[in-house]
C-alpha positions as CSV (number, residue, x, y, z in Angstrom):
1,X,140.7,139.0,63.8
2,X,137.5,140.0,65.6
3,X,138.6,138.1,68.7
4,X,141.9,140.0,68.9
5,X,140.1,143.3,68.6
6,X,137.6,142.3,71.3
7,X,140.5,141.2,73.6
8,X,142.4,144.4,72.9
9,X,139.3,146.5,73.7
10,X,138.7,144.6,76.9
11,X,142.3,144.9,78.0
12,X,142.3,148.7,77.4
13,X,139.0,149.1,79.2
14,X,140.2,147.2,82.3
15,X,143.7,148.9,82.5
16,X,142.5,152.0,84.5
17,X,141.0,149.7,87.2
18,X,144.2,147.8,87.6
19,X,146.3,151.0,87.7
20,X,144.1,152.5,90.4
21,X,144.3,149.4,92.6
22,X,148.1,149.3,92.5
23,X,148.4,153.1,93.0
24,X,146.2,152.9,96.1
25,X,148.3,150.2,97.7
26,X,151.6,152.0,96.9
27,X,150.5,155.3,98.4
28,X,149.5,153.7,101.7
29,X,145.9,154.8,101.6
30,X,144.2,153.8,104.9
31,X,141.9,150.9,104.4
32,X,139.5,149.2,106.8
33,X,142.4,148.2,109.1
34,X,144.3,151.4,109.9
35,X,146.6,149.8,112.4
36,X,144.8,151.1,115.5
37,X,144.0,148.7,118.3
38,X,140.5,148.7,119.9
39,X,141.9,150.5,122.9
40,X,143.3,153.3,120.8
41,X,140.1,153.7,118.9
42,X,138.1,153.8,122.1
43,X,140.5,156.3,123.7
44,X,140.2,158.5,120.6
45,X,136.4,158.4,120.7
46,X,136.4,159.4,124.4
47,X,138.9,162.2,123.7
48,X,136.7,163.6,120.9
49,X,133.6,163.3,123.0
50,X,135.3,165.3,125.8
51,X,136.4,168.0,123.4
52,X,132.9,168.4,122.0
53,X,131.5,168.6,125.5
54,X,134.0,171.2,126.6
55,X,133.3,173.3,123.5
56,X,129.6,173.3,124.2
57,X,130.1,174.4,127.8
58,X,132.3,177.3,126.7
59,X,130.3,178.5,123.8
60,X,127.0,179.2,125.4
61,X,127.0,180.4,129.0
62,X,123.4,180.3,130.3
63,X,121.7,183.7,130.9
64,X,118.4,184.3,132.5
65,X,116.5,187.2,130.9
66,X,114.2,189.3,133.0
67,X,110.5,189.3,132.0
68,X,110.9,192.8,130.6
69,X,114.0,191.8,128.5
70,X,112.2,188.8,127.2
71,X,109.2,190.9,126.2
72,X,111.4,193.4,124.4
73,X,113.3,190.7,122.6
74,X,110.0,189.1,121.5
75,X,108.7,192.5,120.2
76,X,112.0,193.1,118.4
77,X,111.8,189.7,116.7
78,X,108.2,190.3,115.7
79,X,109.1,193.7,114.2
80,X,112.0,192.3,112.3
81,X,109.8,189.5,110.9
82,X,107.2,192.1,109.8
83,X,109.9,194.0,108.0
84,X,111.1,190.9,106.2
85,X,107.7,190.1,104.9
86,X,107.5,193.4,103.1
């Protein structure tokens, strides 16, 4: 009787693991092999690299501050930092 109880408990404990495995295969979750060839993956990497490079170029156009503007900006930052400490 104890053996049957043990086998029943073991079966019930393992059931969720078996259910998840079958569910994953049925839903078509991407696994290690997603069906892309090496060339397609390389092309995708290059495309994403180009997108990030283009975005970085557009986001921050370089500006040169005059020495007076730099000094004013430095003083403004120092004043703001002093106000934060209070």
